[in-house]
N, C-alpha and C positions, 0 to 999 in steps of 0.2 A: 447634543452630540459632542463627543470629544474629537480631537484631531489626531488621535493616536494611530500610528501605523500598525498593520497586522502582517506578520510573516507566519505562514502555515507550511511546515515542511513535513512531507511524508517519506519515511524511510521504507520504501516498498519492500515487503516481505520480511521485515524485522520483527521477530517475536519478543515478548517481554522477558523471557527467561535469560536471554543473553545480555539484555540491557540492565537488568536489575540483579543478576547473580542469584537466581531463584533455584538453581540446581546445586546440590551438594557437590563439592570438589570442582565446581565451575564458577570462578569469580566473575563478577560483572565485567563486561568488555569495557565499559566507560572508564576512561582514564581519570585519575584523581584530580588532574588539572583542568578537566573538561568543564566548560560552562554549564553543561547539562546538569551537573551536580549542584549548581547554584540556583536551580529552579524549584518550583513546586512540582513534585513528582507524584502522579496518580497511579499507584501500583496495582490497582484492580480495574483496569480499563479494558473494554472488550469491543471488538468490531461487530458490525451487523451482518457480515458475509465473509466467507473465507477466500475470496479472490478479488482482483483489482476493480473490475467494472462495477459490480453492485456495491462494493465497499465505498468507492469514491463517490458514487451517486448518493449514498446515504450521508457521507461526510459533507457533500455540497448542499443537500436539500434538508438535512435533519429528519429524514424519514427512512423507514425500513424498505427492503426490497419489495415486499408485497404492496407497498404504497407507491413507490416511484416506478416500479415496473421494469427496471434495467437489470437483466440477468442473462443467463445462457440461452434462454428461450426468446429473448428480445434484447439484442445487444446494442441498446441505444437509450440514452437518457432523454426522454421526451420533454417538450416545452410546457407541460401542464403544471410544473412546480417551480417556484422561485428558487434561485441558487444564491449562495453567499456572495459570489462576485457580482451578481446582478444587484443585490441589495446594497452593497458597498459602492458600486458604481453610481447608483441612484443617489447616494449621499455625497457625491463629488470626489470619491477616491480614484486615484490612478490604479488600475487593476492589471496585474501582470501574472502570467503563468509560464512556468518553465517545466516541460515534461520530458522525461526520459523513457516513459512507457507508452507504447503506441495506443493502448486503450484510452489513455487520457489525452484526447485530442478532439478537435471540432467534429471530426468524422463520426464520433460516437456520442456527440451531444454535450461535450464539456467546454465548448467555446463561449457559451453565453455569458455576457457580463465582463469578459476580458478585453481590454483595449489592445493588449499585446499578448500573443501566445507563441512562445518560442519552443520549437520541438527540436531536440538535439539530433535526431536522426535525419532531419532534412538539411543536408549540408550545402545544397545549392539553393540558396534563397536570394534575397536582394543583395545588391552590392554593399549596402550599408551593413547588413548582418555579417556578410562575408568579411568585410573589412574589420569589423569589431573582433571577430574570432581570430582572424589572421594575425592581428596585433598580439594576441595572447598565446598562440600556439606555434611553436617552431615548426617549420616545414609545411604549414598549411597552405601558404600562398602558392607554392609550387604545384600542389595537388589541385588547388582551385583553378589555376590557369589551364592545367591539363584537362580538367573536367569541363570547363567552359568551352574549350576547343572542341571537345567531343560532342558537346551539346549543340554545336552549330548545325549539325545534320540530324534530323529527327530519327533516322534509322539507327543512330548510334546511341540513343538514349540509354538503352539497357547496358551498353558497355560503360558509359559514364557512371551509371549507378554502381556497376561492379567495381570500378576503380575506387569510388568513394567507400563502398562497403568494405573492401579489403583494407583501405587505409584506416578506417575507424572501427573495424570489428572489435568485439570485446577482447581485450587482453588483460590488463591489470586495472583498467578504469572503464566503467560503463557509462560515462558521461558526466560524472561529478566534477572533474577538473574543467571540462568545457562549460558546464553550468556555472561554476563559480567565476570563470573568466567573463562570462556574459553578465553576471550579476555585478561584478566589479565595474565593468564598463557602463552598465545601465545606471548604477548608483552615482557614478561620477558625472554622467551626462544629463541626468534627469532635471526637470524643472521642479524644485522642491516647494512650490507654492501650494501643492495639495498633499494630503497624506496618501499613503499607498497601501495596497493589499498585494502581497507577493505570495504566490503559491508555487511550491517546488515539489516535484516528485523525483526522488533519486532512486536509481535502480540497482545499486551495487549488491545488496543481499540476495537478489533474485538469481535463480539458476541461469547460466552456469556460474559456479563459484570460482572466480579466477582473480583473487586479490593480488595486490603487489607482493612480490616475493618477500620483501622485508617484513611485511605484516604477517604473511603466511608462516614464516619460520618461527615467529614468536608464539604461534598457537599450535603448530603441528606436534604430534606425539614424538617423544624422544626416538631418535633413530630413523625417522621418516624424512626424506629429503623433499624439497619443493618439487623436483622433477618427478619423483615417485608419486607424490600427491596428485600431480596433474594428470597422471595416467589412470587414476581411479575413475570408473565409469560414472557419469552423471545423467544417465539415460533414465529419467523418472518413469516414463511410460513403459520402457522395457522391463524395469523392475516391477512395476505394478502388474504387468501381464506375464511375469515369470519367465521372460526371455533373457533377462539379465540377472545374474546372481551377484549379490553384494554381501560381504562378510561383516561381522561386528567391527573388525579392524578398519574395513573400508568406510563404514559409517562414522567411526571415530575420526578418520581423516576428513571426511566431508563436513562434519560438524566443526572441525578446526578451521577449515577454509571458510565456512560460513561466518564463524566468529571473527575471522580476520577481515572479511568483507565489511562487517559492521564496525570494527575498529577503525578501518580506513575511512569509512563514511563519516564516522563521528568526528574525525579530524577535519573532514571537508565541511561539516556543519560548523565546527569551531571557526573555520576560516570565514564563514558568513557572519558569524558574531563579530569577528574582528573587522570585517568590512563595514558593518553597521556602526561599530564604535568609531572607526576612522572618519565616517561621514557625520558623526554626532547624531546618529539616529537611534542608537541602542536604547537609551533611556526613555525614548518616546515610542517604543515599539512593544506591542503584545506579540511575544515570540513563542510559537507553539511547534513542538516536534512530536510526531507520532508515527504510526505505521498503519497501513491499510489492512494487513493480515499477517499471520505468521507462516510457519513452514513445518512440514513433516520431513524429517531426515531419518527415515527408517522407523519413526514413531508410528505405532499402531499399524505396522506393516505397510506404510505408505511413504511415498516421496512426493515432493512438490506441495501444492496447497489446494487440492480438490478432493471431492468424494467424502468429506467428513466435516463434523462440527466440534472437534475436540479442542481443548484450550491451546494446544500447540498451534492451532490456526487462528483462534479467536482472541487470545490474551495478548494485547499489544502494549508497547510503552506509550507514555504520555508525559511530556515535560512542558511546563508553562512558565514563562517569565514575563514580568511586566504587569502594569495595571495593579489590581488588588492582590496579585499572587506573590507569595513570598517563598523563601527557601524552606524545604521540608518535604515530608512524605505524607500522603493522604491515602488511606486504604478503603475509602468509600467506593461502592460500585459506580462506575462511570461507563458510558458508551460513546462511541464516536459521534452518534447522532446528537449528543449533548453539546457538541462544540458550537454549532450555529447559534443556539439561543444564548450560550455563554458569551460568545463574541459580541452579540448585540447588546447584552447586558453591560459588558465592559465598556463598550463604545457609547452607551446610553442612547441606543437607537430603538425607537418604538416598533415600527414595522408590524402593525397588527395582523395584516394578511399573512405574513410569513410566520408569525407566532401561532396563528391558527393552524397553519400547515404542519409545523414542527411536531414530531413525536418525541424529541429529545427534551431533557430536563436540565436547565442551567445549573452548573456547578460553581457559579460565582460565589465567593465566600459569604455574600449577604443573601443568597437565595434561601427560600424557606423550605422547598421540597427536596427530598433526597430519593434516590432510586432504590426500589425494593428488589428489582430483578433486571437482568439483561436478556435480550432476545437476539437470536441470530437465525438467519435463514439461508438455505441453499436450495433455490427454486428449481434448478435443473442441473444435471451433471454436465461438466465442462472439462475435458471433451466428452462428447456423446460416445456411446458404445460403437456406433458406426465409424466415427472419426478415429477412435482408438484402434479399431480393427483394421482400418485402412493402413495405419502406421505399423502395427506389430503382427498382423495376421490373426488367426483364430485365437479367441480369448478363452482362458480357463474359466470354468464354471463360476468360481468365486468372484471374478471380476464383474459378472453380470449383476451381482447384488448391489453394485454401486449405481445401478440405473434407477434412481429414485430421488425424490426431493426430501429435504430434511428441515426440521425446525428444532431449535433448542431454547430452553429457558434456564437461566442460571441465577440462583440466589447466593448469599454468602456461604451457604452450607451445601446445597445440592445442585447438580446439573442433570437436566432431563432432556433427552434427545428422542424425537419422534420422527419416524420415516413414513413416507407415503405408502410403503409396502407393508405397513402394519407393525414394523419393528419398533421396540422401545429400549432405551438404555437409561440407567440412573446411576449416578456416581456421587459419593460423599466427597466433595472436593477438598474438604478440610483435612481429612485423613488420607485421602487418595488423590492427590493433585495430578497424578499421571493418568487418571481415569482408566485404571486397569481392572477394577473389580465391579462388575455390573450388578447392582442391587435391585433391579426392577422386579425380580421374582419374589424378593423377600420384604420389600418395602412398598407394598401395594397402595397403602394409604398416601404415601408421599407422591407416588406416581399419579394417583387419581387427583390429588390436590394440584400438582403442577400441570397436569393435562387440562384440567378445568381452567386454570389461570391462563394458559396458552390460548385456549379457545375464546375466552373472554377478551383477551387482547386482540385476537383476530377479528372479533365481532365489533370492536370499538372504532373501526375506521373503514372507509370504502377502499377496497383493494383495487389496484390497477388492473386494467384489462387492455394492454397495449394492442393496437391493431396496425396492420400494414407490415409488409416484409421489411426487414432491415438488411442492408447490403453493405459490403465493404470493398474498398479498392483492392486490386491484386497486390499492390505494394504493401498495404496494411496487412493483408492476409499473410504475405511472405514474412514480414517483420514479426508478426505475432507467432507464427510457426517457429521462427528462429528462437523465440523466447519459450517455446514449449507449449504454446496454446494451439492445439490441433483443431482444425476447422473441418466441417463437413464438406 
């Protein structure tokens, strides 16, 4: 085993097209001075699910949603599978998680293997944590004292939460600055006798898009002010249910704000690189930046990241630095489930039980096997039709077509999507990367081929059958609904 550190960063909701400049007339967001351009970039990387909970479960376990069982029908990663932080903790690593997304917390099964789990939305924690953040953020100490005073009486707990919520509600930063302040303090204080595994989930590209003004104006269409952009509706569920109307110009503005969020976040990731360099850890670190899923911003008649398995949701960036990885671009098919076996290969960790569990294929430069296809699953709709109806009222007929599960298989040439309602779609992604021309009626042989391969893949492993009801706290439910995740 090597003593190399591992940093795994997830840019929540960042799709590949913005990071790589894959759309005509839309250059890559990544700045020419950014360290991400000095990495090995895997430009054909795909996630296993189009939203946070199942995608992160796949990333942590190296397995598909059908195998790990965490999805809209069972919102918890059960303890039946080994996770990357557990594996590294067992090898003597210091394991640290920083999460800006409520799904990624102990409550939903993601705490296993982490010695430290810092959640940026929990502003009233121990005096130690509060002291750390207070040193980094102007004005925080005043709010802390007010909040602690309110907490002296239990009946005032909700008032205290409201004070903190108002102080920290998303404006132009959704936790990245606070996260980096925590990382800086942790790196400076830690005992460096052990290597570390640091996992970070940044939330900036997630709805709502409210980037810093300076970043927004760089990307907004000519003649559109920041104030005007902030007035454009970002009600994804209203748009889906036809209660909110958005024009092409509105979506152009929303895409600009989304790009600005990614640009801002890439600056924050660059800060982490600088922090590692300042502590002389950069050269000894396997540094990985990716995303859990993408986003529809009017694409395919949808907003947010639900109800579909198009590449706008599945095609994600992947940048790797350190170990055997060098600067350059690789266009081989890769999936996020491939990261766990690759990390073990780089660190020279055997872990046979974990390797038996993994469905991913290592993309270590010395690995023999390459991926022939990528698989993605959407086990159940999130939000459900009932939850959506509670929010927006009676649903148009077309919305009920989303009440189904989906699976997709993608090769270098074709993308096949199969629904539990009997629907099929086929796209030639080489000539139609936007997936606009369904070929399923004219390419029946390709459909049959991919359909068989998908069934063979499903038959190749035991699928999860999670039992027991999953529950969440009222606070978690409220935070998730603030992010747009409607709950039943």
